[in-house]
C-alpha positions in Angstrom: 212.6 221.8 106.0 211.8 219.8 102.5 210.4 221.8 99.7 206.8 221.7 99.2 206.2 219.8 96.6 207.7 216.5 98.7 204.2 217.1 101.2 200.5 216.1 100.4 199.5 216.9 104.0 199.0 221.3 104.4 199.0 220.6 108.3 202.5 218.9 108.3 203.6 221.5 106.1 202.5 224.2 108.7 203.9 222.1 111.0 207.1 221.6 109.6 207.4 225.4 108.8 206.9 226.3 112.7 209.6 223.7 114.2 211.9 224.9 111.5 211.4 228.7 112.5 211.5 228.3 116.2 214.7 226.2 116.2 216.1 229.6 114.4 214.4 232.2 116.3 211.9 233.0 119.2 209.2 232.5 116.9 205.7 231.4 118.3 202.0 230.5 117.5 201.1 234.3 118.8 203.7 235.3 116.2 202.4 232.7 113.7 198.8 233.3 113.9 199.2 237.5 114.8 201.4 237.9 111.1 198.9 235.2 109.6 195.7 237.4 110.7 194.2 235.5 113.6 192.7 236.3 116.4 193.3 232.9 118.8 196.8 232.5 119.4 196.5 228.8 119.2 194.4 228.4 116.1 196.9 227.3 113.6 198.9 224.7 116.5 194.7 223.4 116.6 195.1 223.3 112.6 198.2 221.2 113.0 196.7 218.9 115.5 193.6 218.5 112.8 191.2 220.1 115.4 190.4 222.7 113.4 190.7 223.0 109.5 191.7 225.9 107.3 189.2 227.4 104.5 190.5 228.4 101.0 189.9 231.8 102.1 192.3 231.7 105.6 194.8 229.0 103.5 195.9 232.2 101.4 196.9 234.4 104.4 198.5 231.5 106.4 200.7 231.0 102.6 201.3 234.8 102.6 202.5 234.4 106.5 204.7 231.9 105.5 206.2 233.8 102.9 205.2 231.6 100.2 204.7 232.9 96.7 204.4 232.1 93.3 204.1 228.1 92.5 204.7 227.2 96.4 201.3 229.7 97.1 199.3 228.1 94.8 200.3 224.7 96.0 199.8 225.4 98.6 196.2 226.2 98.2 195.7 223.3 96.3 196.6 221.0 99.3 193.9 223.2 101.2 191.6 222.0 98.6 192.2 218.5 98.2 192.2 218.1 101.7 188.7 219.4 102.2 187.1 218.7 99.0 183.7 217.1 100.1 183.3 214.0 97.0 185.9 212.0 94.9 185.5 213.5 91.7 186.3 217.2 94.1 189.6 215.4 95.7 190.7 214.1 92.1 190.5 217.2 90.5 192.4 219.0 93.2 194.8 216.3 93.1 195.1 216.4 89.4 195.6 220.1 89.4 198.9 219.9 91.6 200.2 217.1 89.9 199.7 219.8 86.4 201.2 222.7 88.4 203.8 220.8 89.5 205.0 219.6 85.7 204.3 222.8 84.6 207.6 223.6 86.7 209.2 220.9 86.0 208.2 218.8 89.4 207.1 215.7 90.5 204.7 215.1 92.9 204.8 212.0 95.0 202.1 209.0 94.0 201.5 210.8 90.7 202.4 207.3 88.9 200.3 205.5 91.6 197.4 207.7 91.1 197.4 207.8 87.3 197.9 203.7 87.5 194.6 203.0 90.0 192.8 205.3 87.1 192.1 202.9 84.5 191.4 199.1 84.2 193.6 200.1 81.1 197.1 199.7 83.0 196.8 196.8 85.1 195.1 194.5 82.0 197.7 195.7 79.7 200.8 195.1 82.2 199.4 191.4 82.6 198.7 191.2 78.9 202.2 192.7 77.3 204.9 190.3 78.6 203.2 187.3 77.7 202.8 188.7 73.7 206.3 188.5 72.4 206.4 190.8 69.4 202.6 191.7 69.5 201.3 194.9 67.9 199.0 197.0 70.0 196.0 196.2 67.7 196.7 192.7 68.6 196.7 193.4 72.4 193.6 195.3 71.6 191.8 192.7 70.3 193.4 190.1 73.0 191.1 192.5 76.0 187.7 191.4 76.3 186.6 194.9 77.1 186.9 197.8 74.1 190.3 199.8 74.0 191.3 200.9 70.7 195.3 200.5 69.6 196.2 203.9 70.4 195.3 203.5 73.5 197.1 200.4 74.2 200.4 202.5 72.6 199.4 205.1 75.4 199.1 202.7 77.9 202.4 201.0 77.1 204.0 204.2 76.9 202.8 205.2 80.5 203.8 201.9 81.9 207.2 201.9 81.1 207.5 205.7 81.7 206.4 205.1 85.3 208.9 202.1 85.1 205.9 199.1 85.6 206.9 197.5 82.7 210.7 197.5 80.5 211.5 197.1 76.7 214.0 194.1 76.2 216.7 194.6 73.3 214.3 192.5 71.1 211.7 195.2 72.0 209.1 192.9 74.3 208.0 194.0 77.3 208.7 192.4 81.2 207.4 193.4 84.2 209.9 195.5 86.4 207.7 193.3 89.5 205.5 190.3 90.2 203.1 192.0 91.6 201.9 196.1 92.9 200.6 197.1 96.2 198.7 200.4 96.7 200.9 203.3 97.9 200.5 205.0 100.8 200.1 208.3 99.3 196.3 209.4 100.6 195.3 210.5 96.4 195.3 206.6 95.7 192.9 205.5 97.5 190.7 207.8 96.0 191.4 206.8 92.0 191.3 203.1 93.8 187.8 203.5 94.1 187.0 204.4 90.7 189.2 201.7 89.5 186.7 199.3 91.7 183.6 200.5 90.3 185.1 199.6 87.1 186.1 196.6 87.5 182.4 195.9 89.1 180.5 196.9 86.5 182.9 194.3 84.3 182.1 191.9 87.1 178.3 192.8 86.3 178.9 191.9 82.8 180.5 189.0 83.5 177.5 186.9 84.6 176.7 186.3 80.7 179.8 184.2 80.6 179.5 180.3 80.8 179.9 179.2 83.9 183.7 177.2 82.7 185.0 180.8 82.8 183.5 182.4 85.4 183.1 181.9 89.4 180.9 184.0 91.4 179.3 183.1 94.8 178.2 185.1 97.7 176.5 184.8 101.1 174.9 187.2 103.1 175.7 187.0 106.7 174.6 188.3 110.1 178.0 189.5 111.8 178.8 190.9 115.2 182.3 193.4 114.3 184.3 191.6 116.1 183.2 188.9 113.5 183.8 191.3 110.6 187.2 192.4 112.0 188.2 188.6 111.8 186.7 187.8 107.9 188.1 190.8 106.8 191.6 189.7 108.4 191.1 186.6 106.8 190.4 187.7 103.7 193.9 190.0 104.0 195.4 186.4 104.3 193.8 184.8 101.5 194.6 187.6 99.2 198.1 187.2 99.9 197.8 183.5 99.3 196.2 183.9 96.0 199.3 186.2 95.0 201.8 184.0 96.1 199.8 181.3 94.0 199.8 183.6 90.5 203.7 184.7 91.1 205.1 181.3 91.6 204.5 180.7 87.8 206.4 182.7 85.1 203.7 182.1 82.0 200.2 183.5 81.8 197.3 181.6 80.0 194.5 184.5 80.5 194.3 187.7 83.0 191.6 187.5 85.4 190.1 190.0 87.9 190.0 188.6 91.2 186.8 191.1 93.1 185.7 189.8 96.9 183.9 192.3 98.6 182.3 192.0 101.9 179.7 195.3 102.7 176.8 196.1 104.7 173.5 195.7 103.8 171.1 196.9 106.7 171.9 199.5 109.7 173.4 198.7 112.4 171.2 197.3 114.8 173.5 197.2 118.3 172.6 200.8 118.8 169.0 200.9 117.8 168.0 197.8 120.0 169.8 200.0 123.0 167.6 203.1 122.7 164.5 200.4 122.7 165.9 199.7 125.9 166.3 202.9 127.3 163.0 204.0 126.6 
């Protein structure tokens, strides 16, 4: 088995534990369930299949049944807490607690850098700004940002970006991007924190309405759509984003850092189901 720190899904961890024990012995779901204190022989099998969930209380019993102690025991409990958190805030707290626990044991959680990157607008803006301000000090970069940020925050952001290998320093002490574009990772915690970033950028978009038309571009449509039309528009938007990134990365120079937001969201409830109900009546 892989180390527990390499897992983000407690169900996958349990399944791999079972498969490993089964490969080496006559282990069964019945024996596993008994050891964990469950009356149902297939309960843990159903957990692995996503048909049942573990509670925090039962998570401790399963961890003990798998022989987890100390750091591994606590980490498993936090994986369960994260999976069943009811809100983004709770999920974020559980993930950060996992990261802190791993760091205390000098281990790295997969997705930690991606998680930290998407937590704040500062990371993406400074990543774009710093390479095009050679010789600039943090205070100068702070003044170049339209949103409020201190020189200390710029320094902290630069240190993080270098540590995460999203920026690198050349021999002259200037910054360069390691890659021209960044894509969101597959780690499930990343979309949770990315929603916070989208909220931040949405608020900045509202504030930008006060800018002259020559400095900002905004338009919108209210549309009546079928699900099929929605999926087609979504695909078209994804293709559009790819073309925009391709245009932006064609040139090495930057004159100004921009944010592009495109939103498509429902303004009404689904009408089809209600109409079908009326027909049924």
